[in-house]
C-alpha positions, 0 to 999 in steps of 0.5 A: 499499500502506497502512502499519500506522499508516494502517490503524489510523487508517482502521479507527478512522474506519470504526468510528466512522462506522459507529456514529455516522453522523457525519463523524469528526474527528481529535480523536474518534479521539485520544480514543476510540481508543488509537493511541499517536500525537497528534491532529496525527499523526492529522490528517496521516494522515487527510489523506493518507488522503483524498488516497489516496481512502480518506476523503472530506470532505462539507463544508470544516469537517467531519470525514471519512467512509469512501469506497467504497474504504475499505469495500472495503479493510475488507471485504477485510481482514475476509474475508482475516484470517478474523476472522468466527467462527460462533457455534454457539449462535446458529446452533442457535437460528436453526436451531430457529426455521427448522425450527419455522416451515417445512414446505415449502422455499418457506416455509423460504427465505421465513422466512429472509428474515424472520428475517435482517431482524429480526436484522440490521435491514436489508432482506433477501432470499432467492433461490429455485433456478431450474428452467428447463431443469434435468434432474431428479436425484431424486424422493423421496416422504416420509411425513408421516402415513398419508395426507399425503405430501411430494414433494421434486423435485431438479433437476441444480442443486439443489432444485426444489420440495416439495409436500405432498398427501393420498391418499384411503387409507393408504399405507405408507412401504415402498410410497412407497419403491417408487413413489419408485424407480419414478419415478426409474428413469423420469424421472431425467435428463429435462429438466423440459420433457420430463417432461410428455410422459412422463407418459402411460398408458404409465408405469403398465403395469409399475407397475399396482398403484399406478396410483391413487396415481400418478394423485394424484402425477403431477399434483402433479409437473407442476403443480410444474414449471409453476408454478416456471419463474421464480426467486422472490425473497422480500423482508423489512424493505423499510421498514427503510431509513427507520431510517438517517439516509442515507435521511431524504430521503423521496423517496430512500427511496421510490426505493430501495424501488421499486427492490427491489420491482421483481423484474426489476431485483433478479434482474439484481442478484442474478444478475449475479454467479455463485453461485461465491463463498460470500460476496459483497459489492457496495459502493456504485459497484460496483452496476450500477444508479444507484438503489443506488450509495449501498448495499451488497449482501451475499449468501451462497450455500446449497447441496445437498451441494457444489452451490450452489442459491441466495442469501440476502442483505441490502442497505442503506446503505454505512454497514453493520455488515459484520462482523455481516452477514457473520457472520449470512449465514454462519449462514443459509447453513450452516442453509439447507444443513443443513435442506435436506439433512435434508428430503431424508433424512427 
């Protein structure tokens, strides 16, 4: 257990290193942080923190840098102290951009990664919901104009797919509602793999007046299921890793880029942990792959109601601005959840 003075010294070292990317000495802490103790006392505290595994000394004549253990302590205390507050104005700005730029759920998730990377200056990723073995929970047909229709498919673990298609003739909102209700009665609770077998001529018998419309909708539903059996990972800002001094070594940076562009490995990292926690922080050696043991991965979930349906996150050096990243992810998590809910109610 660290006493209050050691905690203040440790936090000062972390803060300085996050900003400057240079090993921190006791004189720097004494001059830049008002801790109320002498440089000699700070030096002794830093030595103790090194013995305890919170600080590392990269060279014999250099200052010290935080260890993974220090970052873990720092992050846990940020989360425990609930220091992260949601900037309502910034949240609404992000929400407006996402709504303006995104017409479909897939586009929304992809744009989230793009905007998150721009805001944080780290590599961002967004994980779409998995539909394999899901049961259909709900189908909703949403009119965009007289002939253009948005088909929203919801599985028992969240959003499955949404697709826009055009009809050959105008259709009223009330008719789309009746068709939605009909399809929900026929298909709700079925597994995705079994729905195709149900899509036969028999389904039209009691709803023959809308057969021509159903003939257009059903292939869209089947195609959506068949094209989305795998989880999709959207990436943005992959080359931002070159901006950090830790990755001035070109080969190291290329190794990082090669890793995150490997979908199978990236999915293993993202899906290795459950989606139960709203914010998840994996630091350095906690990563399962050697290639990213110098990195931190921070992810947040997005939801439909109380049900977690996907993840969005950033990856970068362990010398990461954790407070800003976690705060940004909270904004995106809330926005994604709200926009998806809004699309379903539209």
